[in-house]
VEXBALO-471098 format. One record per residue (C-alpha): x, y, z. Coordinates in steps of 0.5 Angstrom, whole numbers, padded with zeros to 4 digits. Layout:
// VEXBALO-471098
> c1/c2/c3
> X/Y/Z
...
END
This chain:
// VEXBALO-471098
> c1/c2/c3
> 0060/0010/-0069
> 0065/0005/-0072
> 0065/0001/-0065
> 0057/0001/-0066
> 0057/-0001/-0073
> 0063/-0007/-0071
> 0058/-0009/-0065
> 0052/-0009/-0069
> 0056/-0013/-0074
> 0058/-0018/-0069
> 0051/-0019/-0067
> 0049/-0021/-0074
> 0054/-0026/-0075
> 0053/-0029/-0068
> 0045/-0029/-0070
> 0046/-0032/-0077
> 0051/-0037/-0074
> 0046/-0039/-0069
> 0041/-0040/-0074
> 0045/-0044/-0078
> 0047/-0048/-0073
> 0040/-0051/-0072
> 0040/-0054/-0079
> 0047/-0058/-0077
> 0045/-0065/-0075
> 0048/-0068/-0069
> 0055/-0071/-0069
> 0055/-0078/-0072
> 0048/-0077/-0075
> 0046/-0080/-0082
> 0041/-0079/-0086
> 0039/-0087/-0086
> 0031/-0088/-0086
> 0032/-0094/-0082
> 0036/-0090/-0076
> 0031/-0085/-0077
> 0025/-0089/-0076
> 0028/-0093/-0070
> 0029/-0086/-0067
> 0022/-0084/-0068
> 0019/-0091/-0066
> 0023/-0089/-0059
> 0020/-0083/-0058
> 0013/-0085/-0059
> 0014/-0091/-0055
> 0017/-0086/-0049
> 0011/-0081/-0050
> 0006/-0087/-0050
> 0010/-0089/-0043
> 0009/-0082/-0040
> 0001/-0082/-0041
> -0002/-0082/-0034
> -0004/-0089/-0032
> 0001/-0093/-0037
> 0005/-0096/-0031
> -0001/-0100/-0029
> 0000/-0107/-0031
> -0007/-0110/-0033
> -0009/-0117/-0032
> -0012/-0122/-0037
> -0019/-0120/-0035
> -0017/-0113/-0036
> -0014/-0114/-0042
> -0021/-0117/-0045
> -0025/-0111/-0042
> -0020/-0106/-0045
> -0021/-0109/-0052
> -0028/-0108/-0051
> -0027/-0101/-0049
> -0022/-0099/-0054
> -0026/-0101/-0060
> -0031/-0097/-0058
> -0027/-0091/-0057
> -0023/-0092/-0063
> -0029/-0092/-0067
> -0032/-0085/-0064
> -0025/-0082/-0065
> -0024/-0084/-0072
> -0032/-0082/-0073
> -0030/-0075/-0070
> -0023/-0074/-0074
> -0027/-0075/-0080
> -0033/-0071/-0079
> -0031/-0066/-0074
> -0037/-0068/-0070
> -0033/-0070/-0064
> -0037/-0069/-0057
> -0031/-0066/-0053
> -0030/-0060/-0058
> -0037/-0058/-0057
> -0041/-0054/-0051
> -0043/-0060/-0046
> -0050/-0057/-0046
> -0051/-0058/-0053
> -0049/-0065/-0053
> -0051/-0069/-0047
> -0056/-0073/-0051
> -0051/-0075/-0056
> -0046/-0077/-0050
> -0051/-0081/-0047
> -0052/-0085/-0053
> -0044/-0086/-0054
> -0042/-0093/-0052
> -0036/-0091/-0049
> -0040/-0087/-0044
> -0044/-0093/-0043
> -0038/-0097/-0041
> -0035/-0091/-0036
> -0042/-0091/-0033
> -0042/-0098/-0031
> -0034/-0097/-0029
> -0033/-0096/-0021
> -0030/-0089/-0021
> -0027/-0089/-0014
> -0029/-0082/-0011
> -0031/-0075/-0013
> -0027/-0070/-0009
> -0029/-0063/-0012
> -0036/-0062/-0011
> -0040/-0056/-0009
> -0046/-0058/-0004
> -0052/-0054/-0007
> -0050/-0056/-0014
> -0050/-0064/-0012
> -0056/-0066/-0015
> -0060/-0065/-0021
> -0064/-0059/-0022
> -0070/-0063/-0025
> -0071/-0067/-0019
> -0070/-0060/-0015
> -0076/-0058/-0019
> -0080/-0064/-0019
> -0079/-0066/-0012
> -0078/-0060/-0007
> -0082/-0054/-0011
> -0088/-0058/-0010
> -0087/-0058/-0002
> -0092/-0054/0002
> -0090/-0048/0005
> -0085/-0046/0000
> -0085/-0038/-0002
> -0082/-0035/-0008
> -0080/-0027/-0010
> -0076/-0023/-0014
> -0072/-0018/-0012
> -0070/-0011/-0016
> -0065/-0014/-0020
> -0070/-0020/-0022
> -0066/-0025/-0018
> -0071/-0031/-0016
> -0071/-0033/-0008
> -0074/-0038/-0005
> -0076/-0040/0002
> -0080/-0044/0007
> -0085/-0040/0012
> -0090/-0042/0017
> -0092/-0035/0015
> -0088/-0030/0010
> -0084/-0024/0013
> -0085/-0017/0010
> -0078/-0017/0007
> -0080/-0019/0000
> -0087/-0020/-0004
> -0087/-0027/-0002
> -0092/-0031/-0006
> -0094/-0039/-0005
> -0091/-0043/-0010
> -0097/-0048/-0010
> -0101/-0042/-0012
> -0097/-0039/-0017
> -0097/-0046/-0020
> -0104/-0047/-0020
> -0105/-0040/-0024
> -0102/-0044/-0030
> -0106/-0048/-0035
> -0100/-0052/-0036
> -0096/-0053/-0030
> -0090/-0056/-0034
> -0089/-0049/-0036
> -0088/-0046/-0029
> -0084/-0052/-0028
> -0080/-0050/-0034
> -0079/-0043/-0032
> -0077/-0045/-0025
> -0072/-0050/-0028
> -0069/-0044/-0032
> -0067/-0041/-0026
> -0065/-0047/-0022
> -0060/-0049/-0028
> -0055/-0046/-0033
> -0058/-0051/-0038
> -0059/-0048/-0045
> -0060/-0049/-0052
> -0055/-0044/-0054
> -0050/-0043/-0049
> -0045/-0039/-0053
> -0051/-0034/-0054
> -0053/-0034/-0047
> -0046/-0034/-0044
> -0042/-0030/-0049
> -0036/-0029/-0044
> -0034/-0031/-0037
> -0036/-0025/-0033
> -0043/-0026/-0036
> -0044/-0033/-0035
> -0041/-0032/-0028
> -0046/-0027/-0026
> -0052/-0032/-0028
> -0048/-0037/-0024
> -0048/-0033/-0018
> -0056/-0032/-0019
> -0057/-0040/-0019
> -0054/-0040/-0012
> -0058/-0035/-0010
> -0064/-0038/-0012
> -0063/-0045/-0010
> -0059/-0044/-0003
> -0065/-0042/0001
> -0069/-0047/-0002
> -0065/-0053/0000
> -0062/-0050/0007
> -0069/-0051/0010
> -0067/-0057/0014
> -0072/-0062/0012
> -0071/-0060/0005
> -0063/-0060/0006
> -0064/-0067/0009
> -0068/-0070/0003
> -0063/-0066/-0002
> -0057/-0069/0000
> -0059/-0076/0001
> -0062/-0076/-0006
> -0055/-0073/-0009
> -0051/-0078/-0005
> -0056/-0083/-0009
> -0054/-0080/-0016
> -0047/-0081/-0014
> -0048/-0088/-0012
> -0052/-0090/-0018
> -0046/-0087/-0022
> -0042/-0092/-0019
> -0038/-0087/-0015
> -0036/-0090/-0008
> -0034/-0083/-0004
> -0035/-0076/-0005
> -0032/-0070/-0001
> -0036/-0063/-0002
> -0035/-0056/-0001
> -0040/-0052/0002
> -0040/-0044/0004
> -0044/-0047/0010
> -0050/-0042/0011
> -0054/-0044/0017
> -0060/-0049/0016
> -0067/-0046/0018
> -0073/-0049/0021
> -0080/-0047/0018
> -0081/-0043/0024
> -0075/-0039/0022
> -0070/-0041/0027
> -0063/-0042/0025
> -0059/-0047/0027
> -0051/-0046/0029
> -0046/-0048/0024
> -0044/-0054/0028
> -0051/-0056/0028
> -0052/-0055/0021
> -0045/-0059/0020
> -0048/-0065/0025
> -0054/-0065/0020
> -0050/-0066/0014
> -0046/-0071/0018
> -0052/-0075/0020
> -0055/-0075/0013
> -0049/-0078/0010
> -0049/-0083/0015
> -0056/-0085/0014
> -0055/-0086/0007
> -0049/-0090/0008
> -0053/-0094/0013
> -0058/-0095/0008
> -0053/-0097/0002
> -0047/-0100/0005
> -0045/-0104/-0001
> -0046/-0098/-0006
> -0043/-0092/-0002
> -0037/-0091/0003
> -0038/-0084/0005
> -0037/-0077/0005
> -0033/-0071/0008
> -0034/-0064/0008
> -0030/-0058/0006
> -0031/-0051/0009
> -0031/-0047/0003
> -0033/-0040/0005
> -0033/-0034/-0001
> -0026/-0031/-0002
> -0029/-0024/-0004
> -0028/-0021/0003
> -0024/-0017/0008
> -0018/-0020/0013
> -0023/-0019/0019
> -0028/-0024/0016
> -0023/-0029/0014
> -0020/-0029/0021
> -0027/-0031/0023
> -0027/-0036/0018
> -0021/-0039/0021
> -0024/-0039/0028
> -0030/-0043/0025
> -0026/-0048/0022
> -0022/-0049/0028
> -0028/-0050/0032
> -0031/-0055/0026
> -0025/-0059/0026
> -0025/-0060/0033
> -0032/-0062/0033
> -0032/-0066/0027
> -0025/-0069/0026
> -0028/-0075/0022
> -0033/-0071/0018
> -0030/-0064/0016
> -0024/-0065/0012
> -0021/-0058/0011
> -0022/-0051/0009
> -0022/-0047/0002
> -0024/-0041/-0001
> -0029/-0040/-0007
> -0032/-0036/-0012
> -0030/-0033/-0018
> -0022/-0032/-0018
> -0021/-0026/-0023
> -0026/-0022/-0018
> -0025/-0025/-0011
> -0019/-0023/-0007
> -0012/-0027/-0008
> -0010/-0032/-0003
> -0004/-0027/-0002
> -0008/-0022/0001
> -0010/-0027/0007
> -0003/-0030/0008
> -0003/-0028/0016
> -0010/-0031/0017
> -0009/-0037/0013
> -0002/-0039/0016
> -0006/-0040/0022
> -0009/-0047/0019
> -0002/-0050/0018
> 0000/-0048/0025
> -0007/-0052/0027
> -0005/-0058/0022
> -0012/-0057/0018
> -0011/-0059/0011
> -0013/-0054/0006
> -0016/-0055/-0001
> -0015/-0048/-0005
> -0019/-0046/-0011
> -0013/-0043/-0015
> -0011/-0041/-0022
> -0018/-0042/-0025
> -0017/-0037/-0030
> -0014/-0036/-0037
> -0010/-0030/-0035
> -0002/-0030/-0034
> 0002/-0026/-0029
> -0004/-0023/-0025
> -0006/-0024/-0018
> -0011/-0030/-0020
> -0006/-0034/-0023
> -0001/-0033/-0018
> -0006/-0036/-0013
> -0003/-0043/-0015
> 0004/-0041/-0012
> 0001/-0039/-0006
> -0004/-0045/-0005
> 0003/-0049/-0006
> 0006/-0045/0000
> 0000/-0045/0004
> 0001/-0053/0004
> -0005/-0055/0000
> -0007/-0062/0000
> -0010/-0061/-0007
> -0011/-0055/-0012
> -0018/-0054/-0014
> -0018/-0053/-0022
> -0011/-0051/-0023
> -0012/-0049/-0030
> -0006/-0044/-0030
> -0001/-0049/-0027
> 0002/-0050/-0034
> 0004/-0043/-0034
> 0008/-0043/-0028
> 0014/-0048/-0029
> 0017/-0047/-0022
> 0010/-0048/-0019
> 0009/-0054/-0023
> 0015/-0057/-0021
> 0014/-0056/-0014
> 0007/-0059/-0014
> 0010/-0065/-0017
> 0015/-0066/-0012
> 0010/-0065/-0006
> 0005/-0070/-0010
> 0000/-0065/-0010
> -0005/-0066/-0015
> -0010/-0062/-0019
> -0017/-0063/-0018
> -0019/-0062/-0026
> -0027/-0061/-0027
> -0027/-0061/-0035
> -0034/-0059/-0036
> -0034/-0054/-0031
> -0028/-0050/-0034
> -0032/-0051/-0041
> -0039/-0048/-0039
> -0035/-0043/-0035
> -0032/-0040/-0041
> -0024/-0042/-0040
> -0024/-0047/-0046
> -0028/-0048/-0051
> -0025/-0055/-0054
> -0023/-0059/-0049
> -0018/-0062/-0053
> -0014/-0055/-0052
> -0015/-0056/-0044
> -0008/-0055/-0041
> -0010/-0062/-0037
> -0009/-0066/-0044
> -0001/-0064/-0043
> -0001/-0066/-0036
> -0004/-0073/-0037
> 0001/-0073/-0043
> 0007/-0073/-0038
> 0004/-0077/-0032
> 0002/-0071/-0028
> -0002/-0073/-0022
> -0009/-0071/-0023
> -0016/-0072/-0020
> -0023/-0071/-0025
> -0029/-0069/-0021
> -0035/-0065/-0024
> -0035/-0059/-0019
> -0043/-0057/-0020
> -0046/-0062/-0024
> -0053/-0060/-0022
> -0052/-0053/-0025
> -0051/-0056/-0032
> -0055/-0062/-0033
> -0050/-0067/-0031
> -0051/-0072/-0026
> -0045/-0076/-0022
> -0038/-0077/-0025
> -0039/-0080/-0031
> -0040/-0074/-0036
> -0033/-0071/-0034
> -0030/-0078/-0034
> -0032/-0079/-0041
> -0029/-0072/-0043
> -0023/-0073/-0040
> -0022/-0080/-0043
> -0023/-0078/-0050
> -0020/-0070/-0050
> -0015/-0071/-0045
> -0012/-0078/-0046
> -0013/-0077/-0054
> -0013/-0083/-0058
> -0008/-0087/-0054
> -0010/-0087/-0047
> -0014/-0093/-0045
> -0017/-0097/-0039
> -0010/-0096/-0035
> -0012/-0089/-0035
> -0019/-0089/-0033
> -0016/-0094/-0027
> -0011/-0089/-0025
> -0016/-0084/-0025
> -0020/-0088/-0020
> -0014/-0090/-0016
> -0012/-0083/-0016
> -0019/-0081/-0013
> -0018/-0085/-0007
> -0010/-0084/-0006
> -0011/-0076/-0006
> -0017/-0076/-0001
> -0017/-0073/0006
> -0018/-0080/0009
> -0013/-0083/0014
> -0009/-0089/0012
> -0013/-0094/0015
> -0020/-0091/0012
> -0017/-0090/0006
> -0015/-0097/0005
> -0022/-0100/0007
> -0024/-0095/0001
> -0019/-0098/-0004
> -0021/-0105/-0002
> -0028/-0104/-0003
> -0026/-0101/-0010
> -0022/-0106/-0012
> -0028/-0111/-0010
> -0032/-0107/-0015
> -0027/-0106/-0020
> -0026/-0114/-0021
> -0033/-0115/-0021
> -0034/-0110/-0027
> -0028/-0113/-0030
> -0030/-0120/-0029
> -0037/-0119/-0032
> -0034/-0114/-0038
> -0036/-0119/-0044
> -0043/-0119/-0042
> -0044/-0112/-0038
> -0040/-0108/-0043
> -0045/-0111/-0049
> -0049/-0106/-0052
> -0056/-0108/-0049
> -0053/-0108/-0042
> -0050/-0101/-0043
> -0057/-0097/-0043
> -0056/-0089/-0043
> -0057/-0086/-0036
> -0063/-0082/-0035
> -0062/-0076/-0030
> -0068/-0076/-0025
END
């Protein structure tokens, strides 16, 4: 007992000494106000230098543009600080109109933003366009299954798999067709007036989100509809001053009116040809797009083996259009990457690039956030979301060492219930230390956004804080090009085109950024 008491006593003494040591100033320290303020200034100056993009050196014209931008930002930040009416702290779907009226948003809207690298094909375009355009096409039928999921399909003659009704006939039964269109819109969008009530938790919103994809997939996978949809979607990004996109897709086969299904290779050829047609029609506004094959992750090993085989075929058939591979779906409910490591290592052996969704979760120490580690060990070129990265310091260090950026999707992470106030998003910490990120909109058509500007605004105001300025936005645009999947020569061509656009933007700043020229964007 004496030995035990003596040991406890020693521990208490050591602990007390450790606590006491904290209050002792370092050697040579003086309680001099001037020295204190000098040290404080040095720390703040270093933190300012660390912010992403702060090593960008602005030209005289860029400095003038920066003054205009920061005057608008300072006013919004101060107003938010005083009134607590700060847009990034609120659910995006409740502040869209306010954001469109923001002077900062209007400036970002005018800015050449480079590329959007994290997108999903069936949520590229505005839901309002889908309703007003595609649902008015002839031969479109609709039905509900026993779980109240809405399905669409184009037929010459409907099959007997469901109680199909002609959409035009259902619409004609309404005294006010706009009521019917509003119902369709509610099925083809997550947009709602009270998202916290409708989507109380992450599983609820993901369940409804999956219903969105069920509703829209066969609607846009009709081959002529897909061509119109993709062409229009690329137009929305071009209108938003985005030059290049990389979009993921599960690749359900396109189909014809008579029910004929195209092969995966034939479907990708339609993707490529539609993209090239848009580029040919808009050579000054748009540079191009590439496709990432991204099938669902909630499958078995045999299915992933089939995925890998198809990926190899697609890369061989479309080396300049198919960028690489990913697995998609709610990570918390899907299989972790480690479950498929034998199959996925074949992609590295075949020199196929991968862009895995990883760490799109709030959990820590679970298989879901460990996907971050596997994505890096599987040689991911970029990591989708990477929300859990800050909880894995070794993975974070490895990502920085390998220069692997996180594809940060602010609005998506908020709408899908990972974070409520975007000031608390882990990307804010990454930005503060200059960690490489790219900003992208994920599924803009699903929640009332269009293009990239909405997410860039959220990142600028919430992640960059009060100090991030034009250099931060410029760095994000440069990152989006540098971290694309393009080969060096093509990447150089894209960068050259972006620099031209950027210089035009900056040169016109005094007039282009004036209030009367920065009209709010209206989604088509």
